[in-house]
C-alpha positions as a printed NumPy array, in Angstrom:
array([[-27.882,   9.175,   9.415],
       [-27.968,  12.873,  10.036],
       [-29.786,  15.413,   7.937],
       [-28.021,  16.665,   4.843],
       [-25.939,  19.722,   5.655],
       [-24.247,  22.259,   3.426],
       [-20.719,  20.884,   3.277],
       [-19.487,  22.926,   0.336],
       [-17.172,  24.843,   2.656],
       [-15.947,  28.391,   2.633],
       [-13.032,  29.674,   0.592],
       [-10.852,  29.295,   3.699],
       [-11.885,  25.63 ,   3.903],
       [-10.967,  25.154,   0.25 ],
       [ -7.558,  26.72 ,   0.873],
       [ -7.029,  24.448,   3.879],
       [ -7.951,  21.375,   1.844],
       [ -5.644,  22.443,  -0.974],
       [ -2.805,  23.042,   1.488],
       [ -3.371,  19.66 ,   3.147],
       [ -3.334,  17.957,  -0.242],
       [ -0.18 ,  19.776,  -1.323],
       [  1.477,  18.953,   2.002],
       [  0.658,  15.276,   1.611],
       [  1.852,  15.286,  -1.992],
       [  5.082,  17.005,  -0.925],
       [  5.811,  14.351,   1.691],
       [  5.341,  11.609,  -0.909],
       [  7.817,  13.39 ,  -3.215],
       [ 10.212,  13.9  ,  -0.287],
       [  9.955,  10.226,   0.623],
       [ 11.279,   9.275,  -2.803],
       [ 13.735,  12.184,  -3.036],
       [ 15.513,  11.158,   0.179],
       [ 15.888,   7.571,  -0.963],
       [ 19.39 ,   7.285,   0.499],
       [ 18.088,   7.953,   4.027],
       [ 16.851,   5.26 ,   6.384],
       [ 13.452,   3.842,   5.503],
       [ 12.401,   4.131,   9.137],
       [ 13.035,   7.883,   9.246],
       [ 11.26 ,   8.401,   5.95 ],
       [  8.257,   6.354,   7.14 ],
       [  8.094,   8.31 ,  10.411],
       [  8.155,  11.531,   8.388],
       [  5.339,  10.352,   6.152],
       [  3.197,   9.319,   9.13 ],
       [  3.847,  12.62 ,  10.925],
       [  3.044,  14.777,   7.9  ],
       [  0.004,  12.625,   7.068],
       [ -1.269,  13.188,  10.623],
       [ -0.744,  16.942,  10.255],
       [ -2.493,  16.886,   6.875],
       [ -5.401,  14.939,   8.366],
       [ -5.585,  17.395,  11.256],
       [ -5.789,  20.314,   8.832],
       [ -8.461,  18.497,   6.833],
       [-10.552,  17.861,   9.953],
       [-10.721,  21.612,  10.669],
       [-12.786,  22.127,   7.507],
       [-16.522,  21.615,   7.103],
       [-16.11 ,  18.756,   4.571],
       [-13.52 ,  17.164,   6.863],
       [-15.859,  17.283,   9.857],
       [-18.676,  15.894,   7.709],
       [-16.448,  13.044,   6.545],
       [-15.399,  12.273,  10.119],
       [-19.057,  12.262,  11.194],
       [-19.912,   9.893,   8.36 ],
       [-17.094,   7.555,   9.424],
       [-18.347,   7.543,  13.031],
       [-21.921,   6.81 ,  11.919],
       [-20.73 ,   4.036,   9.616],
       [-18.819,   2.472,  12.514],
       [-21.943,   2.614,  14.681],
       [-23.952,   0.899,  11.948],
       [-21.253,  -1.742,  11.55 ],
       [-21.564,  -2.571,  15.243],
       [-25.278,  -3.29 ,  14.713],
       [-24.579,  -6.012,  12.148],
       [-25.307,  -9.541,  13.311],
       [-22.42 , -11.569,  11.92 ],
       [-22.993, -15.236,  11.061],
       [-21.442, -17.932,  13.203],
       [-18.648, -20.081,  11.821],
       [-21.097, -22.948,  11.29 ],
       [-23.548, -20.727,   9.386],
       [-20.763, -19.318,   7.204],
       [-19.484, -22.809,   6.336],
       [-22.993, -24.083,   5.561],
       [-23.721, -21.105,   3.328],
       [-20.406, -21.525,   1.531],
       [-21.136, -25.207,   0.973],
       [-24.571, -24.415,  -0.477],
       [-23.019, -21.856,  -2.855],
       [-20.318, -24.294,  -4.002],
       [-22.88 , -27.049,  -4.61 ],
       [-25.239, -24.762,  -6.529],
       [-22.426, -23.377,  -8.689],
       [-21.3  , -26.918,  -9.456],
       [-24.824, -27.973, -10.425],
       [-25.266, -24.958, -12.703],
       [-21.841, -25.603, -14.26 ],
       [-22.792, -29.203, -15.084],
       [-26.122, -28.093, -16.554],
       [-24.417, -25.474, -18.731],
       [-21.8  , -28.003, -19.825],
       [-24.551, -30.469, -20.816],
       [-26.378, -27.751, -22.756],
       [-23.131, -26.848, -24.51 ],
       [-22.574, -30.475, -25.503],
       [-26.17 , -30.762, -26.719],
       [-25.999, -27.551, -28.784],
       [-22.608, -28.494, -30.255],
       [-23.999, -31.893, -31.251],
       [-27.022, -30.206, -32.838],
       [-24.886, -27.719, -34.772],
       [-22.564, -30.505, -35.959],
       [-25.565, -32.484, -37.221],
       [-26.886, -29.447, -39.093],
       [-23.502, -28.713, -40.657],
       [-22.791, -32.33 , -41.628],
       [-26.247, -32.99 , -43.013],
       [-26.368, -29.609, -44.753],
       [-23.011, -30.089, -46.523]])
């Protein structure tokens, strides 16, 4: 990961972020306001305005920092060695067996403790 940068942004960046947020909020309101229109046209409008809002956001320092973080996260995700299907099934089987064993042990302990409490209550009364 890159070194920590000052991503607080300038006042212009804050205005851009506020405008992008208001623009996105306005398109959500408009989507519901124009309910009688075709859903396809409304969806296209939402996607278009969301793209414009994202574009405005990416011109700010926090937006560029967020985009950089997303790119670095994607690079790290590509480095992950994913298990094969066989390994995933074997691991799942081990987890299911262990959970079952622990469940039986806890059930037996519950039965034992209930028996003990019943004996104390019956003999004490």
